C-alpha positions in Angstrom: 101.6 -62.8 -173.5 97.8 -62.0 -173.9 97.0 -65.8 -173.7 98.7 -65.9 -170.3 96.9 -62.9 -169.0 93.5 -64.4 -170.3 94.4 -67.8 -168.6 95.2 -66.4 -165.4 92.0 -63.9 -165.4 90.0 -67.1 -166.0 91.8 -68.9 -162.9 91.1 -65.9 -160.8 87.1 -66.1 -161.7 87.3 -69.5 -161.2 89.0 -69.4 -157.7 86.7 -66.3 -156.5 83.4 -68.3 -157.4 84.6 -71.2 -155.6 85.4 -69.4 -152.4 81.8 -67.8 -152.3 80.1 -71.3 -152.8 78.8 -72.7 -149.3 78.9 -76.2 -148.1 75.7 -78.3 -149.2 74.9 -80.9 -146.8 72.9 -83.9 -147.0 69.9 -84.8 -144.4 71.7 -87.8 -143.4 74.7 -85.7 -142.6 72.6 -83.4 -140.1 72.6 -85.4 -137.0 76.3 -85.5 -137.0 77.0 -81.9 -137.8 74.1 -80.5 -135.2 76.2 -82.8 -132.4 79.4 -81.1 -133.2 78.0 -77.6 -133.9 73.9 -77.0 -133.6 72.9 -74.7 -136.1 69.5 -73.7 -137.8 69.3 -75.5 -141.2 68.1 -73.6 -144.7 66.5 -76.4 -146.7 65.5 -75.3 -150.2 62.6 -77.2 -151.5 62.9 -77.2 -155.3 62.1 -79.0 -158.6 64.5 -79.8 -161.6 62.3 -77.7 -164.0 61.7 -74.8 -161.7 63.8 -71.9 -163.4 63.3 -69.8 -160.2 64.5 -72.6 -157.7 67.7 -72.9 -159.7 68.1 -69.3 -159.8 67.9 -69.1 -155.8 70.1 -72.2 -155.7 72.4 -70.2 -157.7 72.0 -67.0 -155.1 72.5 -69.5 -152.2 76.0 -70.8 -153.8 77.4 -68.2 -155.3 76.5 -64.8 -153.8 79.3 -63.9 -151.7 77.5 -62.3 -148.7 74.6 -64.7 -148.9 77.0 -67.7 -149.0 79.3 -66.0 -146.3 76.3 -66.1 -144.2 74.6 -69.4 -144.8 78.6 -70.9 -144.2 78.7 -69.0 -140.9 75.5 -69.3 -139.3 73.7 -72.6 -141.0 73.7 -75.7 -142.4 72.3 -75.8 -146.1 70.3 -78.8 -147.5 68.5 -78.9 -151.3 65.9 -80.9 -151.4 64.5 -82.0 -154.8 60.7 -82.4 -154.3 60.8 -85.4 -157.0 63.7 -87.0 -155.7 62.8 -90.8 -155.9 65.4 -92.1 -153.0 64.7 -92.6 -149.7 66.0 -89.9 -147.1 66.8 -90.8 -143.4 66.4 -87.8 -141.2 64.8 -86.8 -137.9 64.8 -90.7 -137.1 62.5 -91.4 -139.9 62.8 -92.5 -143.4 60.8 -90.5 -145.6 60.2 -92.0 -149.2 58.8 -90.7 -152.6 54.8 -91.5 -153.0 52.3 -90.0 -155.6 54.8 -87.9 -157.3 56.0 -85.9 -154.6 59.0 -86.7 -151.7 57.3 -87.1 -148.4 60.3 -84.9 -146.8 59.1 -81.9 -149.4 55.5 -82.4 -148.3 56.3 -82.1 -144.5 58.9 -79.5 -144.9 57.4 -77.6 -147.8 53.6 -77.4 -147.2 52.2 -74.1 -146.5 48.8 -73.3 -145.7 47.8 -77.1 -147.4 49.5 -76.5 -150.6 53.3 -76.7 -151.8 55.2 -74.5 -154.3 58.4 -73.9 -155.9 60.9 -72.7 -154.6 60.1 -72.9 -150.9 62.7 -72.2 -148.0 62.1 -73.9 -144.7 64.3 -73.0 -141.5 64.7 -75.6 -139.3 66.0 -75.3 -135.8 68.8 -77.5 -134.4 65.9 -79.9 -133.3 64.6 -80.2 -136.5 61.5 -78.1 -136.0 60.4 -75.7 -138.9 60.8 -72.3 -137.4 60.2 -70.3 -140.6 58.7 -70.9 -144.2 58.6 -68.8 -147.2 57.3 -69.9 -150.5 58.3 -68.1 -153.8 61.4 -66.9 -155.2 63.6 -64.4 -153.5 66.5 -62.1 -155.1 69.6 -61.9 -153.6 69.3 -58.7 -151.3 66.0 -60.3 -149.8 67.1 -63.4 -149.1 70.2 -62.1 -147.2 67.8 -60.0 -145.6 65.6 -62.8 -144.7 68.7 -65.1 -143.8 70.0 -62.1 -141.4 66.6 -61.6 -139.3 66.2 -65.6 -138.8 69.9 -65.7 -137.8 69.2 -63.3 -135.1 66.4 -65.0 -133.5 
């Protein structure tokens, strides 16, 4: 009986975790999605070695309030700055050059430099409307997203 209860609790935890996750899209999907339902795009620019980047990624995927807001008001994209794959976005092909992806450089550069993590918000015309470099805890991220969503 105890085993059944433990399995049941484990399954409930997994289901609630899945419900909190928002839909992550690829840059190649944006044009189709924007044609159906225009929304701002939240891009998390990150690297595989950055622990703060992964903490923010987990917040965006698993925090119920942040995830719900992202699902409702935004499209979410994770961009690995060191990705070697070409990305077609906004009518252009972006490539990996000199250790950094061109798209990460274009979307993540603030005052002439890029740092990780960086959140960039694009409007439905793929124009940068907001950038923030550095770690945001769940509360700060929720506040930022709420302010951006109102504008």
